[in-house]
Structures are given as structure tokens and as C-alpha cells.
N, C-alpha and C positions, 0 to 999 in steps of 0.2 A: 306347732306343738299342741295347740288346743284341739286341732283336728284329730291328732293321734290319741289324745286323752278321750275325746268323745267317741272315737272308733272303738276303743277298748270298752268303754261304757256300753256301747251298743251291743258288742259281742256278749258281755256279761248279762245284759238285759235279755238278749235273745235266748241265751242258755237258760237263764232263770225262768223265763216265761215258757220255754219249751218243756222243761221238766216240771213245771207247775201242774201239768196234766196228770202227773203221778197221783195227785190228790183225788182227781176224778176216778182214775183206775182203782185207787185204794178204796174209795167210797163204794164203787160198784162191787168190788171184790168182797168187802165186808158185808154189804147188803145181801149178796147172793149166798155167802157162807152162813149168815144168820137164817135165811130162808131154807137153805139146804139142811141145816142142822136141826132146826126146830119144827119145820113143816114136813120136809121130805125124810127126816130122820136119816140123813146121809152126810154126816160131817166128813170133811177132808182133812187128813192128818197134816198136810203140808200148808194149810191155809195160814197158820200163824207165822210160818217162815216167810211167806210171801208178803204178809202185812209188814213185817219188820223191814224187808228189802225195799218195798215201795216207800215207806216213811223215811228210811235212812237215805235213800237216793234223793228224795225231795229235799231233805234237810241239808245234805252236803252240797248238792248242786245249786242251792239257793244262796250259798255263802257269798260268792263273788257278786251276784246280783244285788244282794242286800248291802254289801260294802259300796258298790257303785252308787247307791242311792243314799249313802251315809245313814243307813237305817239300823246298824248294829247298836245294841243297848250299851250305853255308857253312863257312868255316874256324873251326869251333867248338872248337878245342883249348883256348882260354882262355875263349871266350864262355860255355860251359856252366857255368863256375865263378862267373860274375858274378851279382850280385843282379838281380832282375827290373827294377828301375829303371835300372840300368846297361845292361842288355840293351836296354831300350826306348830309352834315349838313343842308343845306337849305331845301332839299327835306324832310328830317326826321322831321324837325320843322313844315313844312307845313302839312305833313301827320297827325301829332298829333293835330295841332291847327285847321285845317280846314277839311281835308279829312275824317278822321275817325269819328268825331262827325257828319258831314254832311251825310255820307253814312249810319251810324247807324240810324240816324233819318229818312232817306229815307226808309230804310228797315223796321223799326219798324212801322212807320206811314203807309207805303204802305201795310203792312200785314193787318192791321185793315181796311184800305180803301178798299182793295180787299174783305175781309171777309164780310163787310157790303154790298158790291155790290152783292156778291153771295147770301146773306141772303134775300135781297129784290128782287132778280131776276131783277137787273137793266138793262134797255135798254136805248139806246141813245135817247135823247129828242131834238137833233138838227133837225131831220127831222121826219115826221110822220111815225110811224111804224118802228122806228130805230132798228138796230140789237142789240143783247146783248153785253154789255161792260164788264161784269165780267171776261171773259177770258183775255181781254186786260189789265184790271187793275191788274190781277194776275202777269203780267209781271213786275210790279213795284217792289214788294219785291224780286222777283226772280232775276231781274237784279241787285238789291242792294246787294243781297247775293253774287253773282259772283264777283261784283266789290269790295266788302269788302274782300273777300278771296284773290283777286289779290293785293289789297292794302296792306294786311299783308305781302305778298311775297315781295312787293316793299320796305316795311320797313326793312325786313330782308336783302335785297340787300343793303340798305343804311348802315346798321350796318356792314355788311361784307366789304363794301367799306371804311368805317371809320377805320377798323382794318387793311386792306391790302393796302389801297391806290389805289385800282383799282376796277372798276365796274365788278361784276361777269357776266358771259355770259348769253345770252338770247337765246331762241329758234329761229332758223333761219326761216324766212318766206319770202314770195314774197315781192319784193320792186318795187316801181314805176320805178326805174332805176336800171339796173344791175351794181351795184357799182364796183365790181371787174373787170368786162369787161371794164368799163369806165376808171378805173385806168390804166389798161393795155394799152388802146388806148392812153391815155394821156402820158404815159411813152414812148410809141413808137414815138409819135409826138415830145416829148422833144428830143429824140435821133436824129430824123430827122432834127430838128432845129439846134442842135449842129453840125451835119455833114454839113449842109448848111452853117452855120457860118464859120466853118473851111475851107470849099471850097472857100468861098468869100474872107476870109483873105489870103488864099494861092494865089488866083488870083491877089489880090491887091499887094501882095509881089512880084510876078513875073513881074508886070508892073514896 
């Protein structure tokens, strides 16, 4: 079972990392648009539409990746102090009450939303001659499907935690802070402080 959970984690991670390059494309697009608008005096009417599509795609396709890393924002003022089984109980309840119905509705409605867009060859009406939006709308059910798969994995993790009393492992990924290195440095600093305290006490005793 653990191999299956980690496999879904890897898929969510790969998808999230692949679509993270949208931020690079978005940055290049905005940079060129600013240069074209203010230096070349040649603004493009469809630039704003493309910005929205890049950002929306990045935002939606990162959902499953963030969930796989347990990175979604939660009100954990008290949650962090609970035992793992209590945390799993809360999570499991919320997954069935809010998450699963919401994501199923998103995927179901998004499918027909995208299908209608493809059927009518929909283009953006924000600006004149806007780009096609049906590829962008296809991202909605696709992101919902990945998020639903990752949500099922998280539900299984909750059940395992309720049985064992400990959260099962997740796939290791990059972190904003090298946690292990930070722990080592703090441990070294604690030892240095203890040595300094012992030295001061010894000097005071000699006086």
C-alpha cells in the first residue's frame, strides 16, 4: 500500500514540477510585453488574456502537488498540538464533508464547461481578437482529476494513521529550508552554549 501511495505522490510531484515552468513562461511573457509596450510602442491586445491563462494553469495544476506535500494552508493554531490520531480524525472528516464533494463537483462541472468551450470554438472576449480559451478550460477537469486522486491517497493516509497512531511517510522533496542541516546547526549551537555556561560557572567558582 505504501508503494501505491508514494507512486501517486510521485505523479502529483511530476505534474506540479512540470507545470511550474508556467511561471517562467509567464515571466518572459510579461517582460516582453512591457518592453514591447513601452519601448517599441507595440502593445498586444491579447497579452492580458495569456497572462491569466498562464497563472490560472499554474495555480490549478499545483493543487495536487501541494496536497501531496501537505502544504495547503490550514488553521493549525491548535491542530499542531493534537496527537496524530486526532489530526487524522479531523482530516478524514473534512475530506468527506468538504473536499471530496467539492472536487467531484469541480471535475464534473469542469468537464462539461470545457466540452462546451471546445464545441463552440470559444475565444476570449476580454479583448478584441482574443486567443482561444478551450485549452485553458480543459485544465479545470484535468486539475480536478489529479486533485481527487491525491485526495483519495490522503484519505488512505488518515485511515493508516488511525490504525497505527503515526502518519505514513511521504515522498521527500525540496524544502524552503534544509531542515536536517538546520537541526544539526542548532544542536551544535546548543553544545557550544552548554560549554560556555560550564566555563563561566568554572571561572566564577575559581573566584
